[in-house]
N, CA, C and O atoms as CSV, one atom per row, in Angstrom:
chain,resi,resn,atom,element,x,y,z
A,1,ASP,N,N,12.724,16.383,16.728
A,1,ASP,CA,C,11.436,16.671,16.516
A,1,ASP,C,C,11.047,16.219,15.449
A,1,ASP,O,O,10.255,15.340,15.110
A,2,GLY,N,N,12.402,17.687,14.415
A,2,GLY,CA,C,11.449,16.930,13.360
A,2,GLY,C,C,11.486,15.063,12.751
A,2,GLY,O,O,11.323,14.412,11.719
A,3,GLN,N,N,11.822,14.870,14.229
A,3,GLN,CA,C,12.604,12.805,13.137
A,3,GLN,C,C,10.910,12.279,13.366
A,3,GLN,O,O,10.192,11.647,12.591
A,4,GLU,N,N,10.554,12.941,15.061
A,4,GLU,CA,C,9.319,12.197,15.255
A,4,GLU,C,C,8.273,12.438,14.338
A,4,GLU,O,O,7.659,11.467,13.895
A,5,ARG,N,N,7.905,13.860,13.899
A,5,ARG,CA,C,6.977,14.027,12.599
A,5,ARG,C,C,7.089,13.760,11.669
A,5,ARG,O,O,6.068,13.643,10.992
A,6,THR,N,N,8.204,13.539,11.154
A,6,THR,CA,C,7.851,11.646,10.111
A,6,THR,C,C,7.771,10.792,10.219
A,6,THR,O,O,7.558,9.861,9.442
A,7,PHE,N,N,7.971,10.888,11.547
A,7,PHE,CA,C,7.579,8.854,11.800
A,7,PHE,C,C,6.087,9.233,12.046
A,7,PHE,O,O,5.195,8.495,11.627
A,8,ASP,N,N,5.793,10.465,12.775
A,8,ASP,CA,C,3.825,9.865,12.083
A,8,ASP,C,C,3.410,10.031,10.866
A,8,ASP,O,O,2.630,9.359,10.191
A,9,SER,N,N,3.842,10.734,10.695
A,9,SER,CA,C,3.565,11.329,8.932
A,9,SER,C,C,3.370,8.680,8.539
A,9,SER,O,O,2.558,7.769,8.377
A,10,LEU,N,N,4.544,8.934,8.618
A,10,LEU,CA,C,4.957,7.084,8.048
A,10,LEU,C,C,3.932,6.665,8.882
A,10,LEU,O,O,3.175,6.123,8.077
A,11,SER,N,N,3.339,6.549,10.143
A,11,SER,CA,C,2.709,5.264,9.872
A,11,SER,C,C,1.484,5.663,9.926
A,11,SER,O,O,0.660,4.773,10.134
A,12,LEU,N,N,0.885,7.312,9.736
A,12,LEU,CA,C,-0.946,7.275,9.219
A,12,LEU,C,C,-0.822,6.929,7.643
A,12,LEU,O,O,-1.865,6.889,6.991
A,13,ILE,N,N,0.219,6.719,7.111
A,13,ILE,CA,C,-0.168,6.219,5.395
A,13,ILE,C,C,0.366,5.039,6.201
A,13,ILE,O,O,-0.814,4.862,6.500
A,14,ASP,N,N,0.653,4.605,6.485
A,14,ASP,CA,C,0.332,2.685,6.904
A,14,ASP,C,C,-0.163,2.468,6.964
A,14,ASP,O,O,-0.430,1.289,6.729
A,15,ALA,N,N,-0.947,3.316,7.359
A,15,ALA,CA,C,-1.684,3.183,8.630
A,15,ALA,C,C,-3.766,3.157,6.661
A,15,ALA,O,O,-4.891,2.699,6.459
A,16,VAL,N,N,-3.023,3.751,6.226
A,16,VAL,CA,C,-4.213,4.191,5.032
A,16,VAL,C,C,-4.111,3.584,3.841
A,16,VAL,O,O,-5.051,3.305,3.097
A,17,VAL,N,N,-2.922,3.369,3.650
A,17,VAL,CA,C,-2.101,2.452,1.979
A,17,VAL,C,C,-3.109,0.827,2.399
A,17,VAL,O,O,-4.106,0.742,1.682
A,18,PRO,N,N,-2.987,-0.078,3.168
A,18,PRO,CA,C,-3.988,-0.832,3.073
A,18,PRO,C,C,-5.248,-0.562,2.596
A,18,PRO,O,O,-5.452,-0.948,1.445
A,19,GLU,N,N,-6.353,0.120,3.288
A,19,GLU,CA,C,-7.230,0.967,2.676
A,19,GLU,C,C,-7.476,1.594,1.159
A,19,GLU,O,O,-8.560,1.753,0.598
A,20,ILE,N,N,-6.097,1.915,0.644
A,20,ILE,CA,C,-6.591,2.285,-0.419
A,20,ILE,C,C,-6.213,0.747,-1.355
A,20,ILE,O,O,-6.848,0.620,-2.402
A,21,ILE,N,N,-5.438,-0.123,-1.069
A,21,ILE,CA,C,-5.186,-1.231,-1.487
A,21,ILE,C,C,-6.207,-1.850,-1.997
A,21,ILE,O,O,-6.518,-2.150,-3.150
A,22,GLU,N,N,-6.527,-1.950,-1.314
A,22,GLU,CA,C,-8.240,-2.826,-0.514
A,22,GLU,C,C,-9.487,-2.380,-2.184
A,22,GLU,O,O,-9.982,-2.953,-3.154
A,23,ASN,N,N,-9.450,-1.414,-1.732
A,23,ASN,CA,C,-10.354,-0.178,-2.814
A,23,ASN,C,C,-10.157,-0.937,-4.285
A,23,ASN,O,O,-10.837,-1.857,-4.740
A,24,ARG,N,N,-8.667,-0.057,-5.070
A,24,ARG,CA,C,-8.165,-0.228,-5.381
A,24,ARG,C,C,-8.911,-1.541,-6.080
A,24,ARG,O,O,-9.892,-1.644,-6.817
A,25,ARG,N,N,-7.625,-2.855,-5.280
A,25,ARG,CA,C,-8.463,-4.221,-5.548
A,25,ARG,C,C,-9.934,-4.547,-5.871
A,25,ARG,O,O,-10.408,-5.283,-6.736
A,26,LYS,N,N,-10.491,-3.822,-4.971
A,26,LYS,CA,C,-12.435,-4.038,-5.955
A,26,LYS,C,C,-12.535,-3.374,-6.676
A,26,LYS,O,O,-12.614,-3.913,-7.779
A,27,GLU,N,N,-12.586,-2.326,-6.691
A,27,GLU,CA,C,-12.248,-1.773,-8.879
A,27,GLU,C,C,-12.026,-2.054,-9.417
A,27,GLU,O,O,-12.410,-1.682,-10.526
A,28,LEU,N,N,-10.983,-3.226,-9.214
A,28,LEU,CA,C,-10.307,-4.022,-10.633
A,28,LEU,C,C,-10.957,-5.029,-10.730
A,28,LEU,O,O,-11.264,-5.481,-11.833
A,29,GLN,N,N,-11.376,-5.711,-9.365
A,29,GLN,CA,C,-12.163,-7.436,-9.487
A,29,GLN,C,C,-13.949,-7.068,-10.341
A,29,GLN,O,O,-14.754,-7.798,-10.921
A,30,GLN,N,N,-13.924,-5.402,-9.965
A,30,GLN,CA,C,-15.448,-5.387,-10.654
A,30,GLN,C,C,-15.836,-5.048,-12.302
A,30,GLN,O,O,-16.803,-5.376,-12.990
A,31,GLN,N,N,-14.213,-3.969,-12.685
A,31,GLN,CA,C,-13.880,-3.698,-13.903
A,31,GLN,C,C,-14.494,-5.652,-14.934
A,31,GLN,O,O,-15.386,-6.046,-15.686
A,32,GLN,N,N,-13.122,-6.260,-14.147
A,32,GLN,CA,C,-13.122,-7.525,-14.298
A,32,GLN,C,C,-14.468,-8.179,-14.891
A,32,GLN,O,O,-14.939,-8.400,-16.006
A,33,GLN,N,N,-14.786,-8.344,-13.715
A,33,GLN,CA,C,-16.372,-9.114,-13.826
A,33,GLN,C,C,-16.835,-7.840,-15.323
A,33,GLN,O,O,-16.662,-8.184,-16.492
A,34,GLN,N,N,-17.327,-6.633,-15.000
A,34,GLN,CA,C,-18.334,-6.377,-16.225
A,34,GLN,C,C,-17.715,-6.550,-17.899
A,34,GLN,O,O,-18.345,-6.459,-18.952
A,35,GLN,N,N,-16.407,-6.800,-17.696
A,35,GLN,CA,C,-16.273,-6.902,-19.236
A,35,GLN,C,C,-16.114,-8.341,-19.999
A,35,GLN,O,O,-15.968,-8.721,-21.161
A,36,GLN,N,N,-16.209,-8.845,-18.890
A,36,GLN,CA,C,-16.518,-10.699,-18.832
A,36,GLN,C,C,-17.975,-10.488,-18.764
A,36,GLN,O,O,-18.305,-11.361,-17.960
A,37,GLN,N,N,-18.965,-9.920,-19.080
A,37,GLN,CA,C,-19.949,-10.271,-18.318
A,37,GLN,C,C,-20.837,-9.537,-20.585
A,37,GLN,O,O,-21.848,-9.542,-21.289
A,38,GLN,N,N,-19.366,-9.097,-20.532
A,38,GLN,CA,C,-19.843,-8.630,-22.052
A,38,GLN,C,C,-19.919,-9.072,-23.647
A,38,GLN,O,O,-20.531,-8.945,-24.707
A,39,GLN,N,N,-18.502,-9.865,-22.776
A,39,GLN,CA,C,-18.164,-10.903,-23.489
A,39,GLN,C,C,-19.617,-11.738,-24.103
A,39,GLN,O,O,-19.501,-12.746,-24.800
């Protein structure tokens, strides 16, 4: 019973994590672009 629940939360994390990574990547790219423009 408990094992199924942890599996559900794991699959939920798997579903969400790629979006977080993608957002993080875009933020980093924007920061780099802003820094380049300032120089």
